[in-house]
C-alpha positions in Angstrom: -45.1 -56.1 66.6 -42.9 -58.6 64.5 -40.1 -56.2 64.5 -40.2 -55.7 68.1 -40.2 -59.5 68.8 -37.4 -60.2 66.8 -35.4 -57.4 68.4 -36.2 -58.6 71.8 -35.4 -62.2 70.8 -31.6 -61.2 69.8 -31.2 -58.8 72.7 -29.2 -61.6 74.7 -26.7 -61.9 71.9 -26.2 -58.2 71.6 -25.5 -58.2 75.3 -23.4 -61.3 75.1 -21.2 -59.4 72.4 -21.2 -56.3 74.6 -20.0 -58.3 77.6 -17.0 -59.8 75.5 -16.1 -56.4 74.0 -16.0 -54.9 77.4 -13.9 -57.6 79.0 -11.2 -57.5 76.3 -11.1 -53.5 76.4 -11.3 -52.8 80.0 -9.9 -55.7 81.8 -6.4 -54.8 81.4 -6.3 -51.1 81.1 -5.0 -47.8 82.7 -8.5 -47.0 83.7 -8.9 -49.9 85.9 -5.5 -48.8 87.7 -6.5 -45.0 88.0 -9.9 -46.3 89.8 -8.2 -48.7 92.1 -5.6 -45.9 93.0 -8.6 -44.0 94.5 -9.0 -46.7 97.1 -5.2 -47.3 97.7 -3.2 -44.4 99.4 0.0 -44.6 101.2 0.3 -48.3 101.0 -3.0 -48.9 102.6 -6.4 -49.8 101.1 -9.5 -47.8 102.0 -10.5 -50.5 104.6 -9.1 -53.8 105.7 -10.4 -56.9 104.5 -12.9 -58.5 106.9 -13.3 -55.3 108.8 -16.5 -54.8 110.7 -19.1 -53.6 110.5 -18.4 -53.3 106.6 -18.1 -56.9 106.1 -21.4 -57.8 107.9 -23.3 -54.8 106.1 -21.8 -55.4 102.5 -20.9 -59.1 102.4 -22.6 -61.4 104.9 -25.8 -59.7 105.2 -26.4 -59.5 101.4 -25.2 -63.1 100.8 -27.4 -64.5 103.7 -30.4 -62.6 102.3 -29.9 -64.1 98.9 -29.6 -67.6 100.3 -32.8 -67.1 102.1 -34.6 -65.7 99.1 -33.5 -68.9 97.3 -34.8 -71.2 100.0 -37.9 -69.1 100.1 -38.5 -69.6 96.5 -37.9 -73.3 96.8 -40.5 -73.5 99.5 -43.3 -71.7 97.5 -42.4 -73.6 94.4 -43.1 -77.0 96.4 -46.2 -75.7 97.9 -47.6 -74.5 94.5 -46.9 -77.9 92.9 -48.5 -79.9 95.8 -51.5 -77.5 96.3 -54.5 -78.9 94.5 -56.2 -76.6 92.1 -59.9 -77.0 93.4 -61.7 -74.1 94.9 -62.2 -75.7 98.5 -58.6 -76.3 98.8 -57.8 -72.7 97.7 -60.0 -71.3 100.5 -58.5 -73.7 103.0 -54.9 -72.7 102.1 -55.7 -69.0 101.9 -53.7 -68.4 105.2 -50.7 -70.1 103.5 -51.2 -68.2 100.1 -51.0 -64.7 101.7 -47.1 -65.5 102.5 -46.5 -66.5 99.0 -45.3 -64.4 96.2 -47.9 -63.7 93.7 -45.8 -65.2 90.8 -46.5 -68.2 88.3 -44.6 -71.6 88.8 -42.8 -70.6 85.6 -41.6 -67.2 87.1 -40.5 -68.7 90.4 -38.6 -71.4 88.5 -36.9 -68.8 86.4 -36.0 -66.8 89.4 -34.3 -69.9 91.0 -32.5 -70.8 87.8 -31.1 -67.4 87.7 -30.0 -67.1 91.4 -28.1 -70.5 90.7 -26.9 -70.0 87.2 -25.4 -66.4 87.3 -23.1 -66.9 90.3 -22.1 -70.3 89.0 -21.2 -69.1 85.6 -19.0 -66.4 87.4 -17.3 -68.9 89.5 -16.6 -71.2 86.4 -15.0 -68.2 84.5 -13.0 -67.3 87.7 -11.5 -70.6 87.7 -10.5 -70.5 84.0 -9.3 -66.9 83.8 -6.9 -67.0 86.8 -6.9 -63.2 87.0 -5.2 -61.7 89.9 -6.9 -59.2 92.5 -5.3 -55.7 92.6 -4.1 -56.5 96.1 -2.1 -59.4 94.5 -0.1 -57.0 92.2 3.2 -55.3 92.7 1.3 -52.2 91.6 -0.3 -52.2 94.9 2.1 -54.0 97.3 1.6 -57.7 96.1 4.2 -59.9 94.4 2.4 -60.7 91.1 2.7 -58.9 87.9 -0.1 -57.2 86.0 -1.1 -59.4 83.1 -3.9 -59.4 80.6 -6.6 -62.2 80.6 -4.7 -64.4 78.0 -1.4 -64.2 79.9 -3.3 -65.1 83.1 -5.0 -68.0 81.4 -1.7 -69.2 80.2 0.2 -68.7 83.4 -2.5 -70.6 85.3 -1.9 -68.9 88.7 -3.9 -69.7 91.9 -5.7 -66.1 91.4 -9.4 -66.2 90.9 -10.7 -62.7 90.7 -12.4 -62.2 87.4 -15.3 -61.6 87.1 -16.5 -60.5 90.4 -18.6 -63.2 92.0 -19.8 -61.4 95.2 -21.5 -58.6 93.0 -23.0 -61.2 90.4 -25.1 -62.5 93.3 -26.7 -59.2 93.6 -26.9 -58.5 89.8 -28.7 -61.9 89.7 -31.8 -60.1 90.8 -31.8 -58.6 87.2 -34.1 -61.6 87.0 -36.9 -59.8 88.6 -37.0 -57.1 85.9 -37.8 -59.8 83.2 -40.8 -61.3 85.2 -44.1 -60.7 83.0 -45.7 -60.0 86.4 -43.5 -57.0 87.2 -43.1 -55.7 83.7 -44.4 -52.2 84.7 -41.8 -52.0 87.2 -38.9 -53.2 85.5 -37.0 -49.8 85.0 -37.3 -49.3 89.0 -36.1 -52.9 89.5 -33.3 -52.4 87.2 -32.0 -49.3 88.8 -32.4 -50.7 92.4 -30.5 -53.9 91.3 -27.8 -51.9 89.7 -27.2 -50.0 92.8 -27.3 -53.0 95.0 -24.9 -54.9 92.7 -22.3 -51.9 92.4 -22.5 -51.5 96.3 -21.6 -55.0 96.7 -18.8 -54.5 94.1 -17.4 -51.4 95.4 -17.0 -52.9 98.9 -14.9 -55.5 97.3 -12.9 -53.0 95.4 -12.3 -50.9 98.4 -9.7 -53.3 99.8 -8.5 -54.4 96.5 -10.2 -57.7 95.8 -11.4 -56.6 92.4 -10.8 -53.8 89.7 -13.6 -51.8 88.3 -13.9 -53.8 85.1 -14.4 -57.1 87.1 -17.6 -55.5 88.4 -18.5 -54.2 85.1 -18.2 -57.3 83.3 -19.9 -59.3 86.2 -23.1 -56.8 85.8 -23.1 -57.3 81.9 -22.8 -61.0 82.3 -25.5 -61.2 84.8 -27.8 -59.1 82.6 -27.0 -61.4 79.5 -27.8 -64.5 81.3 -31.2 -63.0 82.9 -32.0 -61.9 79.4 -31.2 -65.2 77.7 -33.2 -67.4 80.0 -36.1 -65.0 80.0 -36.0 -64.8 76.0 -36.7 -68.7 75.9 -38.7 -69.1 79.1 -41.1 -66.3 78.5 -41.2 -66.1 74.6 -44.5 -67.9 74.1 -46.4 -65.7 76.7 -44.8 -62.7 75.1 -45.9 -63.8 71.6 -49.4 -64.9 73.0 -49.9 -61.5 74.8 -48.7 -59.5 71.4 -51.2 -61.3 69.2 -54.1 -60.7 71.8 -53.1 -56.9 71.7 -53.1 -57.2 67.9 -56.6 -58.8 67.6 -58.0 -56.3 70.1 -56.7 -53.5 67.8 -58.2 -55.0 64.8 -61.6 -55.5 66.4 -61.6 -52.0 67.7 
């Protein structure tokens, strides 16, 4: 049990190292170019930026739903904080409680932190890296050269395309997989969120707003962030649960 706890505690560091290595290896590679070429034929991207109904389905709708989710969680958190704990109040507020997620205050707070921190971290990195989008490059009809991360940071162009921000909003839902209440569903959640994030990422790739590596790094960075916060916020609960399991084993 102790070994499992130690391995879990350091998982965030392993993910961080993997994210950095992936960024350095894939961000400036022929692999990225070859994938983008699949979306770019005869001087045209697969779809035009802002073309409907794609923009609504893959950009506007997911963004709006994630904002509504954050507002809903904030509302639930406020209600839970202000709700008295006595039995009479619980009975009176039963009609309200049926519309609230069955998560603890700690879990809801964690989800809110993740929904804010993940996109904010990506946005901060975008402003520092200055990496160009594929549609900005001469390789794909633009007017900028294809540079690596360090060259882009030094050049300080107006480009802000790495990592992928839109996809990171979807990947921020990885936080659900780390909730103790949803532990038994974590693999299903991971699969669904991965599909959602990559769908949002592929939409942006289809008109040259991102390379493959931009979305890949965004996914790993989101996973690193969610794992890091979960390691600290749910550590005590995990240790307590582990001790209970060990105690029950000894008794039996």
